[in-house]
SETORKE-991412 format. One record per residue: x, y, z of N, C-alpha, C in turn; residue number from 0; residue in three letters. Coordinates in pm, whole numbers, plus 50000, padded with zeros to 5 digits. Each point is the difference from the previous one (the first is absolute). Layout:
N
+-------+-------+-------+-------+-------+-------+-------+-------+-------+-----+--------+
!  n_c1 !  n_c2 !  n_c3 ! ca_c1 ! ca_c2 ! ca_c3 !  c_c1 !  c_c2 !  c_c3 ! num ! residu !
+-------+-------+-------+-------+-------+-------+-------+-------+-------+-----+--------+
!     X !     Y !     Z !     X !     Y !     Z !     X !     Y !     Z ! NUM !    ala !
...
+-------+-------+-------+-------+-------+-------+-------+-------+-------+-----+--------+
END
This chain:
79
+-------+-------+-------+-------+-------+-------+-------+-------+-------+-----+--------+
!  n_c1 !  n_c2 !  n_c3 ! ca_c1 ! ca_c2 ! ca_c3 !  c_c1 !  c_c2 !  c_c3 ! num ! residu !
+-------+-------+-------+-------+-------+-------+-------+-------+-------+-----+--------+
! 50289 ! 43518 ! 15408 ! 49926 ! 49977 ! 50124 ! 49963 ! 49853 ! 50006 !   0 !    unk !
! 50027 ! 49942 ! 50112 ! 49969 ! 49859 ! 50025 ! 49849 ! 49979 ! 49992 !   1 !    unk !
! 49960 ! 49888 ! 49938 ! 49857 ! 49970 ! 49982 ! 49926 ! 49991 ! 50132 !   2 !    unk !
! 50063 ! 49944 ! 50103 ! 49932 ! 49988 ! 50130 ! 49985 ! 50137 ! 50067 !   3 !    unk !
! 50095 ! 50089 ! 49976 ! 49990 ! 50136 ! 50054 ! 49886 ! 50073 ! 49931 !   4 !    unk !
! 49989 ! 49986 ! 49869 ! 49892 ! 50063 ! 49925 ! 49865 ! 49946 ! 50044 !   5 !    unk !
! 49992 ! 49870 ! 50024 ! 49876 ! 49938 ! 50045 ! 49963 ! 50051 ! 50138 !   6 !    unk !
! 50098 ! 50012 ! 50090 ! 49974 ! 50053 ! 50135 ! 49953 ! 50144 ! 49993 !   7 !    unk !
! 50064 ! 50078 ! 49915 ! 49962 ! 50141 ! 49985 ! 49858 ! 50011 ! 49946 !   8 !    unk !
! 49967 ! 49919 ! 49901 ! 49866 ! 49999 ! 49942 ! 49897 ! 49962 ! 50106 !   9 !    unk !
! 50030 ! 49898 ! 50079 ! 49909 ! 49956 ! 50106 ! 49977 ! 50112 ! 50101 !  10 !    unk !
! 50105 ! 50070 ! 50036 ! 49988 ! 50112 ! 50095 ! 49912 ! 50110 ! 49942 !  11 !    unk !
! 50019 ! 50031 ! 49874 ! 49920 ! 50104 ! 49935 ! 49853 ! 49960 ! 49998 !  12 !    unk !
! 49973 ! 49875 ! 49961 ! 49863 ! 49950 ! 49995 ! 49936 ! 50007 ! 50138 !  13 !    unk !
! 50072 ! 49958 ! 50103 ! 49946 ! 50002 ! 50136 ! 49972 ! 50142 ! 50048 !  14 !    unk !
! 50086 ! 50094 ! 49963 ! 49976 ! 50140 ! 50037 ! 49874 ! 50052 ! 49933 !  15 !    unk !
! 49983 ! 49968 ! 49871 ! 49880 ! 50042 ! 49928 ! 49877 ! 49939 ! 50065 !  16 !    unk !
! 50006 ! 49874 ! 50035 ! 49886 ! 49934 ! 50065 ! 49964 ! 50068 ! 50132 !  17 !    unk !
! 50100 ! 50033 ! 50080 ! 49975 ! 50070 ! 50128 ! 49936 ! 50136 ! 49976 !  18 !    unk !
! 50052 ! 50073 ! 49901 ! 49944 ! 50131 ! 49970 ! 49857 ! 49989 ! 49949 !  19 !    unk !
! 49971 ! 49898 ! 49920 ! 49863 ! 49977 ! 49953 ! 49907 ! 49973 ! 50118 !  20 !    unk !
! 50047 ! 49923 ! 50099 ! 49920 ! 49973 ! 50120 ! 49974 ! 50129 ! 50077 !  21 !    unk !
! 50103 ! 50083 ! 50013 ! 49984 ! 50129 ! 50068 ! 49902 ! 50089 ! 49925 !  22 !    unk !
! 50010 ! 50000 ! 49866 ! 49910 ! 50081 ! 49919 ! 49856 ! 49955 ! 50019 !  23 !    unk !
! 49978 ! 49870 ! 50005 ! 49866 ! 49946 ! 50021 ! 49948 ! 50041 ! 50138 !  24 !    unk !
! 50085 ! 49992 ! 50101 ! 49959 ! 50039 ! 50135 ! 49963 ! 50148 ! 50004 !  25 !    unk !
! 50080 ! 50084 ! 49935 ! 49970 ! 50144 ! 49995 ! 49871 ! 50026 ! 49924 !  26 !    unk !
! 49980 ! 49929 ! 49891 ! 49877 ! 50015 ! 49923 ! 49878 ! 49963 ! 50086 !  27 !    unk !
! 50012 ! 49893 ! 50075 ! 49892 ! 49960 ! 50091 ! 49975 ! 50106 ! 50106 !  28 !    unk !
! 50107 ! 50059 ! 50053 ! 49987 ! 50106 ! 50101 ! 49928 ! 50121 ! 49941 !  29 !    unk !
! 50036 ! 50038 ! 49878 ! 49935 ! 50114 ! 49935 ! 49853 ! 49971 ! 49978 !  30 !    unk !
! 49969 ! 49878 ! 49957 ! 49860 ! 49961 ! 49980 ! 49923 ! 50010 ! 50133 !  31 !    unk !
! 50063 ! 49960 ! 50109 ! 49937 ! 50010 ! 50132 ! 49970 ! 50145 ! 50037 !  32 !    unk !
! 50093 ! 50090 ! 49970 ! 49980 ! 50142 ! 50032 ! 49885 ! 50057 ! 49918 !  33 !    unk !
! 49993 ! 49963 ! 49871 ! 49887 ! 50044 ! 49919 ! 49869 ! 49944 ! 50055 !  34 !    unk !
! 50002 ! 49876 ! 50047 ! 49882 ! 49941 ! 50061 ! 49958 ! 50075 ! 50126 !  35 !    unk !
! 50098 ! 50041 ! 50078 ! 49973 ! 50079 ! 50121 ! 49939 ! 50135 ! 49962 !  36 !    unk !
! 50054 ! 50061 ! 49897 ! 49947 ! 50129 ! 49954 ! 49855 ! 49984 ! 49956 !  37 !    unk !
! 49973 ! 49894 ! 49925 ! 49864 ! 49976 ! 49952 ! 49906 ! 49974 ! 50118 !  38 !    unk !
! 50045 ! 49924 ! 50097 ! 49918 ! 49971 ! 50119 ! 49968 ! 50127 ! 50079 !  39 !    unk !
! 50086 ! 50100 ! 49987 ! 49979 ! 50127 ! 50070 ! 49924 ! 50100 ! 49913 !  40 !    unk !
! 49949 ! 49954 ! 49887 ! 49914 ! 50085 ! 49917 ! 50071 ! 50081 ! 49893 !  41 !    unk !
! 50128 ! 49976 ! 49979 ! 50073 ! 50074 ! 49898 ! 49985 ! 49932 ! 49865 !  42 !    unk !
! 50004 ! 50079 ! 49892 ! 49993 ! 49949 ! 49864 ! 50140 ! 49960 ! 49958 !  43 !    unk !
! 50025 ! 49870 ! 49989 ! 50136 ! 49953 ! 49972 ! 50045 ! 50032 ! 49858 !  44 !    unk !
! 49906 ! 50014 ! 49908 ! 50036 ! 50039 ! 49864 ! 50063 ! 50139 ! 50001 !  45 !    unk !
! 49941 ! 50090 ! 50077 ! 50053 ! 50136 ! 50010 ! 50134 ! 49999 ! 50074 !  46 !    unk !
! 50010 ! 49919 ! 50105 ! 50127 ! 49992 ! 50074 ! 50111 ! 49951 ! 49907 !  47 !    unk !
! 49972 ! 49902 ! 49915 ! 50101 ! 49951 ! 49905 ! 50043 ! 50112 ! 49905 !  48 !    unk !
! 49905 ! 50081 ! 49956 ! 50034 ! 50112 ! 49912 ! 50088 ! 50101 ! 50073 !  49 !    unk !
! 49966 ! 50029 ! 50126 ! 50081 ! 50095 ! 50078 ! 50141 ! 49947 ! 50018 !  50 !    unk !
! 50015 ! 49871 ! 50030 ! 50133 ! 49941 ! 50016 ! 50080 ! 50016 ! 49870 !  51 !    unk !
! 49935 ! 49976 ! 49886 ! 50068 ! 50014 ! 49871 ! 50040 ! 50145 ! 49975 !  52 !    unk !
! 49912 ! 50093 ! 50034 ! 50029 ! 50143 ! 49981 ! 50118 ! 50042 ! 50086 !  53 !    unk !
! 50003 ! 49952 ! 50125 ! 50107 ! 50041 ! 50092 ! 50137 ! 49949 ! 49956 !  54 !    unk !
! 50003 ! 49898 ! 49915 ! 50128 ! 49948 ! 49950 ! 50062 ! 50093 ! 49897 !  55 !    unk !
! 49918 ! 50086 ! 49939 ! 50048 ! 50088 ! 49894 ! 50048 ! 50134 ! 50057 !  56 !    unk !
! 50094 ! 50059 ! 49932 ! 50043 ! 50132 ! 50045 ! 49898 ! 50105 ! 49956 !  57 !    unk !
! 50011 ! 50117 ! 50058 ! 49902 ! 50107 ! 49981 ! 49985 ! 50037 ! 49851 !  58 !    unk !
! 50110 ! 50015 ! 49930 ! 49996 ! 50041 ! 49859 ! 49930 ! 49895 ! 49914 !  59 !    unk !
! 50031 ! 49874 ! 50024 ! 49937 ! 49892 ! 49923 ! 49850 ! 49997 ! 50027 !  60 !    unk !
! 49963 ! 50017 ! 50125 ! 49859 ! 50000 ! 50039 ! 49926 ! 50116 ! 49934 !  61 !    unk !
! 50059 ! 50119 ! 50003 ! 49936 ! 50118 ! 49939 ! 49984 ! 49982 ! 49849 !  62 !    unk !
! 50101 ! 49943 ! 49935 ! 49992 ! 49978 ! 49856 ! 49886 ! 49903 ! 49969 !  63 !    unk !
! 49989 ! 49892 ! 50075 ! 49891 ! 49904 ! 49978 ! 49863 ! 50064 ! 50023 !  64 !    unk !
! 49990 ! 50083 ! 50105 ! 49873 ! 50067 ! 50028 ! 49961 ! 50094 ! 49886 !  65 !    unk !
! 50099 ! 50072 ! 49945 ! 49973 ! 50093 ! 49890 ! 49954 ! 49924 ! 49875 !  66 !    unk !
! 50064 ! 49890 ! 49970 ! 49961 ! 49920 ! 49884 ! 49861 ! 49940 ! 50022 !  67 !    unk !
! 49973 ! 49953 ! 50121 ! 49868 ! 49945 ! 50031 ! 49893 ! 50106 ! 49981 !  68 !    unk !
! 50025 ! 50121 ! 50050 ! 49904 ! 50110 ! 49985 ! 49977 ! 50032 ! 49852 !  69 !    unk !
! 50108 ! 50003 ! 49923 ! 49989 ! 50026 ! 49856 ! 49913 ! 49894 ! 49932 !  70 !    unk !
! 50024 ! 49875 ! 50032 ! 49923 ! 49891 ! 49940 ! 49853 ! 50007 ! 50042 !  71 !    unk !
! 49975 ! 50028 ! 50128 ! 49862 ! 50011 ! 50048 ! 49926 ! 50113 ! 49929 !  72 !    unk !
! 50069 ! 50113 ! 49984 ! 49940 ! 50113 ! 49928 ! 49969 ! 49961 ! 49855 !  73 !    unk !
! 50092 ! 49930 ! 49936 ! 49980 ! 49959 ! 49862 ! 49878 ! 49908 ! 49986 !  74 !    unk !
! 49971 ! 49926 ! 50105 ! 49886 ! 49908 ! 49999 ! 49873 ! 50062 ! 50057 !  75 !    unk !
! 50009 ! 50131 ! 50038 ! 49885 ! 50069 ! 50056 ! 49964 ! 49952 ! 50139 !  76 !    unk !
! 50098 ! 49953 ! 50073 ! 49975 ! 49945 ! 50134 ! 50049 ! 50092 ! 50111 !  77 !    unk !
! 50063 ! 50111 ! 49965 ! 50057 ! 50089 ! 50103 ! 49907 ! 50112 ! 50034 !  78 !    unk !
+-------+-------+-------+-------+-------+-------+-------+-------+-------+-----+--------+
END
């Protein structure tokens, strides 16, 4: 592979990564704005973040985590 072709390819890859990083930052800012809106409307954003995390998991994974949590809470006398 010609050195100038490799350099051009590397530059293109770097520029794509930079654009994606900019998009990721913009999306992150948008998400932060939505959480701010939720908070302004009286919602608990800590709980909303937990719900978002829970919804990412499938049903079986969620049930397994809940069962383990219950077991641990019982072991600590908190259930």
